[in-house]
Structure formats: C-alpha cells, structure tokens
ZADO-1210 file (C-alpha; in nm, 4 decimals, padded with zeros to 6 digits):
<atoms>
<atom x="06.7318" y="09.9951" z="25.1122" code="UNK" pos="1"/>
<atom x="06.7318" y="09.7182" z="24.8508" code="UNK" pos="2"/>
<atom x="06.7941" y="09.4158" z="24.8739" code="UNK" pos="3"/>
<atom x="06.5816" y="09.4160" z="25.2029" code="UNK" pos="4"/>
<atom x="06.6947" y="09.2771" z="25.5399" code="UNK" pos="5"/>
<atom x="06.4723" y="09.0111" z="25.6639" code="UNK" pos="6"/>
<atom x="06.4980" y="08.8076" z="26.0043" code="UNK" pos="7"/>
<atom x="06.3289" y="08.5366" z="26.1941" code="UNK" pos="8"/>
<atom x="06.3705" y="08.4509" z="26.5536" code="UNK" pos="9"/>
<atom x="06.3363" y="08.1397" z="26.7594" code="UNK" pos="10"/>
<atom x="06.3441" y="08.0801" z="27.1483" code="UNK" pos="11"/>
<atom x="06.1588" y="08.3896" z="27.2459" code="UNK" pos="12"/>
<atom x="05.9299" y="08.3851" z="27.5557" code="UNK" pos="13"/>
<atom x="05.5602" y="08.3771" z="27.4348" code="UNK" pos="14"/>
<atom x="05.4409" y="08.6242" z="27.7061" code="UNK" pos="15"/>
<atom x="05.7345" y="08.8691" z="27.6795" code="UNK" pos="16"/>
<atom x="05.7285" y="09.1907" z="27.4525" code="UNK" pos="17"/>
<atom x="06.0348" y="09.2601" z="27.2249" code="UNK" pos="18"/>
<atom x="06.1441" y="09.5519" z="27.0236" code="UNK" pos="19"/>
<atom x="06.3306" y="09.4765" z="26.6888" code="UNK" pos="20"/>
<atom x="06.5718" y="09.7427" z="26.5835" code="UNK" pos="21"/>
<atom x="06.8266" y="09.8003" z="26.2984" code="UNK" pos="22"/>
<atom x="07.1409" y="10.0107" z="26.2684" code="UNK" pos="23"/>
<atom x="07.4059" y="10.0320" z="26.0111" code="UNK" pos="24"/>
<atom x="07.7792" y="10.0787" z="26.1270" code="UNK" pos="25"/>
<atom x="08.1024" y="10.1374" z="25.9455" code="UNK" pos="26"/>
<atom x="08.2923" y="09.8171" z="25.8667" code="UNK" pos="27"/>
<atom x="08.6494" y="09.9859" z="25.8444" code="UNK" pos="28"/>
<atom x="08.8197" y="10.3147" z="25.8403" code="UNK" pos="29"/>
<atom x="08.8446" y="10.3289" z="25.4671" code="UNK" pos="30"/>
<atom x="08.7036" y="10.5121" z="25.1657" code="UNK" pos="31"/>
<atom x="08.6818" y="10.2808" z="24.8458" code="UNK" pos="32"/>
<atom x="08.6548" y="10.3445" z="24.4688" code="UNK" pos="33"/>
<atom x="08.5335" y="10.1122" z="24.1906" code="UNK" pos="34"/>
<atom x="08.7957" y="09.9752" z="23.9503" code="UNK" pos="35"/>
<atom x="08.6165" y="09.9325" z="23.6035" code="UNK" pos="36"/>
<atom x="08.8866" y="09.7357" z="23.4463" code="UNK" pos="37"/>
<atom x="08.9185" y="09.4941" z="23.7511" code="UNK" pos="38"/>
<atom x="08.5465" y="09.4796" z="23.8374" code="UNK" pos="39"/>
<atom x="08.6344" y="09.5207" z="24.2116" code="UNK" pos="40"/>
<atom x="08.6505" y="09.7780" z="24.4929" code="UNK" pos="41"/>
<atom x="08.9986" y="09.9325" z="24.5716" code="UNK" pos="42"/>
<atom x="09.0981" y="10.1222" z="24.8813" code="UNK" pos="43"/>
<atom x="09.1028" y="10.5070" z="24.7968" code="UNK" pos="44"/>
<atom x="09.2035" y="10.6731" z="25.1253" code="UNK" pos="45"/>
<atom x="09.1039" y="10.7276" z="25.4755" code="UNK" pos="46"/>
<atom x="08.7322" y="10.7265" z="25.5622" code="UNK" pos="47"/>
<atom x="08.5250" y="11.0454" z="25.6192" code="UNK" pos="48"/>
<atom x="08.4209" y="11.1233" z="25.9610" code="UNK" pos="49"/>
<atom x="08.1169" y="10.8884" z="26.0405" code="UNK" pos="50"/>
<atom x="07.7627" y="11.0324" z="26.0541" code="UNK" pos="51"/>
<atom x="07.5774" y="11.0113" z="26.3804" code="UNK" pos="52"/>
<atom x="07.4576" y="10.6719" z="26.4519" code="UNK" pos="53"/>
<atom x="07.0680" y="10.5949" z="26.4330" code="UNK" pos="54"/>
<atom x="06.8578" y="10.3113" z="26.5526" code="UNK" pos="55"/>
<atom x="06.5519" y="10.2322" z="26.3222" code="UNK" pos="56"/>
<atom x="06.2877" y="10.0551" z="26.5198" code="UNK" pos="57"/>
<atom x="06.0673" y="09.8342" z="26.3168" code="UNK" pos="58"/>
<atom x="05.7488" y="10.0125" z="26.2691" code="UNK" pos="59"/>
<atom x="05.5383" y="09.7066" z="26.3894" code="UNK" pos="60"/>
<atom x="05.7281" y="09.6900" z="26.7248" code="UNK" pos="61"/>
<atom x="05.6932" y="09.5889" z="26.9990" code="UNK" pos="62"/>
<atom x="05.6175" y="09.2178" z="26.9081" code="UNK" pos="63"/>
<atom x="05.5148" y="08.9504" z="27.1350" code="UNK" pos="64"/>
<atom x="05.7374" y="08.6365" z="27.1576" code="UNK" pos="65"/>
<atom x="05.4635" y="08.4364" z="26.9990" code="UNK" pos="66"/>
<atom x="05.4604" y="08.6684" z="26.7012" code="UNK" pos="67"/>
<atom x="05.8179" y="08.6649" z="26.6390" code="UNK" pos="68"/>
<atom x="05.8250" y="08.2824" z="26.6392" code="UNK" pos="69"/>
<atom x="05.5492" y="08.2759" z="26.3700" code="UNK" pos="70"/>
<atom x="05.6524" y="08.5478" z="26.1191" code="UNK" pos="71"/>
<atom x="05.9567" y="08.6839" z="25.9291" code="UNK" pos="72"/>
<atom x="06.0445" y="09.0461" z="26.0246" code="UNK" pos="73"/>
<atom x="06.1176" y="09.2646" z="25.7128" code="UNK" pos="74"/>
<atom x="06.2841" y="09.6078" z="25.7090" code="UNK" pos="75"/>
<atom x="06.1463" y="09.6947" z="25.3578" code="UNK" pos="76"/>
<atom x="06.0714" y="10.0531" z="25.4717" code="UNK" pos="77"/>
<atom x="06.4072" y="10.1479" z="25.5810" code="UNK" pos="78"/>
<atom x="06.5576" y="10.4654" z="25.3971" code="UNK" pos="79"/>
<atom x="06.9227" y="10.5624" z="25.3577" code="UNK" pos="80"/>
<atom x="07.0513" y="10.9002" z="25.2942" code="UNK" pos="81"/>
<atom x="07.3817" y="11.1008" z="25.2756" code="UNK" pos="82"/>
<atom x="07.2356" y="11.4084" z="25.4140" code="UNK" pos="83"/>
<atom x="07.3665" y="11.4669" z="25.7612" code="UNK" pos="84"/>
<atom x="07.1057" y="11.7293" z="25.8372" code="UNK" pos="85"/>
<atom x="06.8248" y="11.4766" z="25.7637" code="UNK" pos="86"/>
<atom x="06.5307" y="11.5121" z="26.0104" code="UNK" pos="87"/>
<atom x="06.3170" y="11.2187" z="25.8845" code="UNK" pos="88"/>
<atom x="06.4704" y="10.9437" z="26.0875" code="UNK" pos="89"/>
<atom x="06.6616" y="10.8043" z="25.7745" code="UNK" pos="90"/>
<atom x="07.0079" y="10.6226" z="25.8377" code="UNK" pos="91"/>
<atom x="07.2877" y="10.8483" z="25.7399" code="UNK" pos="92"/>
<atom x="07.5626" y="10.6968" z="25.5445" code="UNK" pos="93"/>
<atom x="07.8723" y="10.8164" z="25.3635" code="UNK" pos="94"/>
<atom x="07.9053" y="10.7358" z="25.0009" code="UNK" pos="95"/>
<atom x="08.1774" y="10.5012" z="24.8900" code="UNK" pos="96"/>
<atom x="08.2147" y="10.3480" z="25.2328" code="UNK" pos="97"/>
<atom x="08.1388" y="09.9958" z="25.3518" code="UNK" pos="98"/>
<atom x="07.8792" y="09.9213" z="25.6100" code="UNK" pos="99"/>
<atom x="07.7446" y="09.6372" z="25.8216" code="UNK" pos="100"/>
<atom x="07.3692" y="09.6210" z="25.9100" code="UNK" pos="101"/>
<atom x="07.3067" y="09.4872" z="26.2638" code="UNK" pos="102"/>
<atom x="06.9876" y="09.3549" z="26.4122" code="UNK" pos="103"/>
<atom x="06.8889" y="09.4113" z="26.7670" code="UNK" pos="104"/>
<atom x="06.6322" y="09.2246" z="26.9690" code="UNK" pos="105"/>
<atom x="06.5368" y="09.4197" z="27.2973" code="UNK" pos="106"/>
<atom x="06.3391" y="09.2993" z="27.5675" code="UNK" pos="107"/>
<atom x="06.0688" y="09.5710" z="27.6502" code="UNK" pos="108"/>
<atom x="06.0512" y="09.6865" z="28.0051" code="UNK" pos="109"/>
<atom x="05.7313" y="09.7458" z="28.1960" code="UNK" pos="110"/>
<atom x="05.6623" y="10.1173" z="28.1624" code="UNK" pos="111"/>
<atom x="05.9692" y="10.1708" z="27.9333" code="UNK" pos="112"/>
<atom x="05.9753" y="10.4485" z="27.6886" code="UNK" pos="113"/>
<atom x="06.1394" y="10.4610" z="27.3297" code="UNK" pos="114"/>
<atom x="06.4693" y="10.2758" z="27.3121" code="UNK" pos="115"/>
<atom x="06.7422" y="10.5365" z="27.2380" code="UNK" pos="116"/>
<atom x="07.0482" y="10.3669" z="27.4201" code="UNK" pos="117"/>
<atom x="07.1079" y="09.9850" z="27.3830" code="UNK" pos="118"/>
<atom x="07.3589" y="09.9758" z="27.6675" code="UNK" pos="119"/>
<atom x="07.0548" y="10.0538" z="27.9121" code="UNK" pos="120"/>
<atom x="06.8541" y="09.7716" z="27.7773" code="UNK" pos="121"/>
<atom x="06.8365" y="09.3954" z="27.7991" code="UNK" pos="122"/>
<atom x="06.9177" y="09.3003" z="27.4240" code="UNK" pos="123"/>
<atom x="07.0941" y="09.0649" z="27.1940" code="UNK" pos="124"/>
<atom x="07.2658" y="09.1921" z="26.8700" code="UNK" pos="125"/>
<atom x="07.2819" y="08.9759" z="26.5563" code="UNK" pos="126"/>
<atom x="07.5438" y="09.0372" z="26.2831" code="UNK" pos="127"/>
<atom x="07.5151" y="08.8638" z="25.9405" code="UNK" pos="128"/>
<atom x="07.8677" y="08.9215" z="25.7483" code="UNK" pos="129"/>
<atom x="07.7006" y="08.8317" z="25.4099" code="UNK" pos="130"/>
<atom x="07.5066" y="09.1682" z="25.4359" code="UNK" pos="131"/>
<atom x="07.8085" y="09.3935" z="25.4207" code="UNK" pos="132"/>
<atom x="07.7572" y="09.6477" z="25.1365" code="UNK" pos="133"/>
<atom x="07.9162" y="09.9642" z="24.9791" code="UNK" pos="134"/>
<atom x="07.7041" y="10.2732" z="25.0026" code="UNK" pos="135"/>
<atom x="07.6879" y="10.4664" z="24.6736" code="UNK" pos="136"/>
<atom x="07.4892" y="10.7515" z="24.5369" code="UNK" pos="137"/>
<atom x="07.5043" y="10.5986" z="24.1757" code="UNK" pos="138"/>
<atom x="07.5523" y="10.2506" z="24.0748" code="UNK" pos="139"/>
<atom x="07.9357" y="10.1854" z="23.9644" code="UNK" pos="140"/>
<atom x="07.8414" y="09.8589" z="23.7919" code="UNK" pos="141"/>
<atom x="07.5863" y="09.8372" z="23.5134" code="UNK" pos="142"/>
<atom x="07.5172" y="09.4747" z="23.6167" code="UNK" pos="143"/>
<atom x="07.3941" y="09.5944" z="23.9507" code="UNK" pos="144"/>
<atom x="07.1618" y="09.8479" z="23.7544" code="UNK" pos="145"/>
<atom x="07.0155" y="09.5504" z="23.5572" code="UNK" pos="146"/>
<atom x="06.9706" y="09.3458" z="23.8850" code="UNK" pos="147"/>
<atom x="06.7749" y="09.6282" z="24.0430" code="UNK" pos="148"/>
<atom x="06.5558" y="09.6551" z="23.7282" code="UNK" pos="149"/>
<atom x="06.4947" y="09.2816" z="23.7279" code="UNK" pos="150"/>
<atom x="06.4483" y="09.2341" z="24.1072" code="UNK" pos="151"/>
<atom x="06.3399" y="09.5410" z="24.2854" code="UNK" pos="152"/>
<atom x="05.9629" y="09.5447" z="24.3324" code="UNK" pos="153"/>
<atom x="05.9706" y="09.9200" z="24.2953" code="UNK" pos="154"/>
<atom x="06.0971" y="09.8695" z="23.9496" code="UNK" pos="155"/>
<atom x="05.8069" y="09.6845" z="23.8180" code="UNK" pos="156"/>
<atom x="05.7088" y="09.9463" z="23.5517" code="UNK" pos="157"/>
<atom x="06.0423" y="09.9015" z="23.3735" code="UNK" pos="158"/>
<atom x="05.9744" y="09.5140" z="23.3485" code="UNK" pos="159"/>
<atom x="05.6306" y="09.5308" z="23.2105" code="UNK" pos="160"/>
<atom x="05.6895" y="09.3861" z="22.8713" code="UNK" pos="161"/>
<atom x="05.3033" y="09.4148" z="22.7724" code="UNK" pos="162"/>
<atom x="05.3347" y="09.7918" z="22.7513" code="UNK" pos="163"/>
<atom x="05.6883" y="09.8226" z="22.5934" code="UNK" pos="164"/>
<atom x="05.8040" y="09.7223" z="22.2376" code="UNK" pos="165"/>
<atom x="06.1485" y="09.5910" z="22.1945" code="UNK" pos="166"/>
<atom x="06.2555" y="09.9267" z="22.0563" code="UNK" pos="167"/>
<atom x="06.1270" y="10.1136" z="22.3476" code="UNK" pos="168"/>
<atom x="06.2614" y="09.9040" z="22.6139" code="UNK" pos="169"/>
<atom x="06.6419" y="09.9640" z="22.5691" code="UNK" pos="170"/>
<atom x="06.5741" y="10.3590" z="22.6110" code="UNK" pos="171"/>
<atom x="06.3933" y="10.2990" z="22.9268" code="UNK" pos="172"/>
<atom x="06.6808" y="10.1091" z="23.0736" code="UNK" pos="173"/>
<atom x="06.9238" y="10.3596" z="22.9487" code="UNK" pos="174"/>
<atom x="06.7423" y="10.6374" z="23.1356" code="UNK" pos="175"/>
<atom x="06.8101" y="10.4557" z="23.4572" code="UNK" pos="176"/>
<atom x="07.1634" y="10.4391" z="23.3801" code="UNK" pos="177"/>
<atom x="07.2027" y="10.7948" z="23.2758" code="UNK" pos="178"/>
<atom x="07.2573" y="10.9046" z="23.6594" code="UNK" pos="179"/>
<atom x="07.5040" y="10.6300" z="23.6973" code="UNK" pos="180"/>
<atom x="07.7170" y="10.7750" z="23.4101" code="UNK" pos="181"/>
<atom x="07.6706" y="11.1434" z="23.4830" code="UNK" pos="182"/>
<atom x="07.7603" y="11.1073" z="23.8562" code="UNK" pos="183"/>
<atom x="08.0347" y="10.8580" z="23.8195" code="UNK" pos="184"/>
<atom x="08.4075" y="10.9465" z="23.8452" code="UNK" pos="185"/>
<atom x="08.4264" y="10.9115" z="23.4670" code="UNK" pos="186"/>
<atom x="08.5616" y="11.2270" z="23.2803" code="UNK" pos="187"/>
<atom x="08.7010" y="11.2850" z="22.9231" code="UNK" pos="188"/>
<atom x="09.0357" y="11.4064" z="23.0142" code="UNK" pos="189"/>
<atom x="09.3862" y="11.2535" z="23.0360" code="UNK" pos="190"/>
<atom x="09.4730" y="11.1018" z="23.3513" code="UNK" pos="191"/>
<atom x="09.7543" y="10.8833" z="23.5005" code="UNK" pos="192"/>
<atom x="09.8037" y="10.5102" z="23.4757" code="UNK" pos="193"/>
<atom x="09.5221" y="10.2913" z="23.6117" code="UNK" pos="194"/>
<atom x="09.2691" y="10.5572" z="23.6453" code="UNK" pos="195"/>
<atom x="09.2927" y="10.6554" z="23.2920" code="UNK" pos="196"/>
<atom x="09.2606" y="10.2917" z="23.1778" code="UNK" pos="197"/>
<atom x="08.9620" y="10.2510" z="23.3915" code="UNK" pos="198"/>
<atom x="08.7915" y="10.5514" z="23.2567" code="UNK" pos="199"/>
<atom x="08.8714" y="10.4342" z="22.8899" code="UNK" pos="200"/>
<atom x="08.7338" y="10.1034" z="22.9549" code="UNK" pos="201"/>
<atom x="08.4138" y="10.2230" z="23.1180" code="UNK" pos="202"/>
<atom x="08.3522" y="10.4608" z="22.8258" code="UNK" pos="203"/>
<atom x="08.4023" y="10.1669" z="22.5719" code="UNK" pos="204"/>
<atom x="08.1290" y="09.9847" z="22.7520" code="UNK" pos="205"/>
<atom x="07.8828" y="10.2772" z="22.7856" code="UNK" pos="206"/>
<atom x="07.5999" y="10.2623" z="22.5478" code="UNK" pos="207"/>
<atom x="07.6037" y="10.5392" z="22.2785" code="UNK" pos="208"/>
<atom x="07.2978" y="10.7145" z="22.4196" code="UNK" pos="209"/>
<atom x="07.4669" y="10.7600" z="22.7374" code="UNK" pos="210"/>
<atom x="07.7804" y="10.8813" z="22.5690" code="UNK" pos="211"/>
<atom x="07.5912" y="11.1593" z="22.4021" code="UNK" pos="212"/>
<atom x="07.4300" y="11.2530" z="22.7417" code="UNK" pos="213"/>
<atom x="07.7993" y="11.2706" z="22.8981" code="UNK" pos="214"/>
<atom x="07.8935" y="11.4909" z="22.5992" code="UNK" pos="215"/>
<atom x="07.6119" y="11.7339" z="22.6491" code="UNK" pos="216"/>
<atom x="07.4259" y="11.6097" z="22.3368" code="UNK" pos="217"/>
<atom x="07.0409" y="11.6120" z="22.3714" code="UNK" pos="218"/>
<atom x="06.8451" y="11.3012" z="22.4428" code="UNK" pos="219"/>
<atom x="06.6097" y="11.2156" z="22.1483" code="UNK" pos="220"/>
<atom x="06.3028" y="11.1540" z="22.3321" code="UNK" pos="221"/>
<atom x="06.0369" y="11.0283" z="22.2455" code="UNK" pos="222"/>
<atom x="06.0813" y="11.0233" z="21.8898" code="UNK" pos="223"/>
<atom x="06.4228" y="11.0966" z="21.7289" code="UNK" pos="224"/>
<atom x="06.4381" y="11.3096" z="21.4145" code="UNK" pos="225"/>
<atom x="06.0617" y="11.3491" z="21.4272" code="UNK" pos="226"/>
<atom x="06.0152" y="11.0125" z="21.2649" code="UNK" pos="227"/>
<atom x="05.6587" y="10.8977" z="21.2054" code="UNK" pos="228"/>
<atom x="05.4964" y="10.7308" z="21.4799" code="UNK" pos="229"/>
<atom x="05.4421" y="10.4011" z="21.2944" code="UNK" pos="230"/>
<atom x="05.8070" y="10.3909" z="21.2133" code="UNK" pos="231"/>
<atom x="05.9292" y="10.4671" z="21.5725" code="UNK" pos="232"/>
<atom x="05.7172" y="10.1762" z="21.7129" code="UNK" pos="233"/>
<atom x="05.8643" y="09.9076" z="21.5009" code="UNK" pos="234"/>
<atom x="06.2209" y="09.7895" z="21.4260" code="UNK" pos="235"/>
<atom x="06.3524" y="09.9045" z="21.1032" code="UNK" pos="236"/>
<atom x="06.4117" y="09.6406" z="20.8415" code="UNK" pos="237"/>
<atom x="06.6465" y="09.6340" z="20.5284" code="UNK" pos="238"/>
<atom x="06.7095" y="09.8361" z="20.3131" code="UNK" pos="239"/>
<atom x="06.5561" y="10.1122" z="20.5402" code="UNK" pos="240"/>
<atom x="06.8434" y="10.2677" z="20.7566" code="UNK" pos="241"/>
<atom x="06.8344" y="10.5583" z="20.9671" code="UNK" pos="242"/>
<atom x="07.0412" y="10.6965" z="21.2726" code="UNK" pos="243"/>
<atom x="06.8313" y="10.7359" z="21.5915" code="UNK" pos="244"/>
<atom x="07.0517" y="11.0078" z="21.7251" code="UNK" pos="245"/>
<atom x="07.0928" y="11.3696" z="21.6019" code="UNK" pos="246"/>
<atom x="07.3599" y="11.3940" z="21.3288" code="UNK" pos="247"/>
<atom x="07.6977" y="11.5726" z="21.4152" code="UNK" pos="248"/>
<atom x="07.6741" y="11.9488" z="21.3273" code="UNK" pos="249"/>
<atom x="07.8879" y="12.0452" z="21.0229" code="UNK" pos="250"/>
<atom x="07.9083" y="12.4297" z="20.9841" code="UNK" pos="251"/>
<atom x="08.0600" y="12.3859" z="20.6299" code="UNK" pos="252"/>
<atom x="07.8077" y="12.1467" z="20.5207" code="UNK" pos="253"/>
<atom x="07.4943" y="12.2492" z="20.3141" code="UNK" pos="254"/>
<atom x="07.2170" y="12.0030" z="20.3203" code="UNK" pos="255"/>
<atom x="07.0887" y="11.8507" z="19.9933" code="UNK" pos="256"/>
<atom x="06.6998" y="11.8768" z="19.9306" code="UNK" pos="257"/>
<atom x="06.7083" y="11.4931" z="19.8500" code="UNK" pos="258"/>
<atom x="06.9414" y="11.3940" z="20.1537" code="UNK" pos="259"/>
<atom x="06.9016" y="11.6551" z="20.4390" code="UNK" pos="260"/>
<atom x="07.1342" y="11.4529" z="20.6547" code="UNK" pos="261"/>
</atoms>
C-alpha cells in the first residue's frame, strides 16, 4: 500500500509488551466513480457487501514500550487485494469504495496467543482522518500515476534518468498508464449527458500512444517502423520528419517506391 502508514507512540510503559496492528474499514455505505471533467469523486450507488475484516499485525510485533518510544512503526509491507478468496493474509477491499485505515495498540497478556478479537484485548485504537482513501484497481487520474512514478520507492527504475534518453522516457511512463486507460470506464460509444462529456474529456487528454492501445492498434516497441537504432535513440531534427506510430491502413492505396508511407 502506497503511501505507507507510519506511526509513533508516546507514554508506553517501558517494561510492558505491545502489539501494533492495522485494519482498514469502510468510511460509508456508498460506491463512487471518478468524474473526469470535474476532477472529483461522485457517488455512483450503494456499496457492495463488505469483505471480511482482517487484522494485519506488524511483522516486528510485539514491541517493548521502550522500543515504541524510540522508533517509527512503518506498515510498508501491507498488501491490498480485491480477491475475497485470498489466503495470503492480505487486506481485502472493494474497488471504487472509500476506506479508513486504523491503528490498534494492544497490550500483550502473559501467555496470550495471536490477536484475533480486539474486544477481548486491552487496546487503544487510533484513527487519522487524513488517511482516508479510495480503493481502485487502476488509477483514475494521470496525476496520481505521475505521483507514484516520482515518489514510490518501488518505481525507482522509471526515474533513473542515467539509463533513459528523453525520447525513451515518455514511452516508459505511458506503459504504466496503459492499464489505467484499458481498465477505466472509458468507452468509445455514445452515452448520456455528463458521462459522455467525461469520457470525451478523458479521451482528449489521453496520450496518442494510449489512444492506439484503446483502439486495438499494436504498440510500436522498441523501435517503431524498424528505424535504425541511431535514429531511434536521438530526437529528430528538422528537416527530418517521421511518425513514430504505424500509418493507417488504406486498402486502395498503392505504396510508392520512393515514398512507401
């Protein structure tokens, strides 16, 4: 889960042992959709039945009170899924629903086993409203895609400018956005009112390469039109002009020997 939930504690007893757990609960009973022309989330109907709640214990638990006072507890290994049949201990969520992460500090009992029911434990629950988020299977906003490329430590390979030229970098970022476009509610057919306006606005903002993907056109990777490697690795300069995407197929057009395109 990115961004990562990180917490610190104060006032813990040095000699006591504590468990730190995280769970994620629905904020409300609604399902949402992203309005492209408004850049905001709108209510789309009633929420789906919630998935079974799961408690995620921090892998370094239990902590001593002294440890909790001196360090920040990071839940960087938390994984989310929308697979209700998951057996790997991941937190199960419904896509397009809003959720609130919660942190639980549990005082460990002598001889106590794994924590499965908070109501039976001596604990405190902490909620930070600024951590509310909407679960998605594909990013609805291209700015969020860029934020993750720039900030997520697992996306370091896409930020390494020493290995990518300016001409290569854009296709790499477009490949990350491919899933967003193909799995978004965008479709090329007539709709009604606001939905059609949203889809047309989103299509207008979509890079040409992703428009080709949505239309079923092949992705020209790694060298479009079989251009020479030295030409592919550098930016074209006038008067040289070429199209990096396959030309449209015209059955009635006979290619010229001098101008095959």
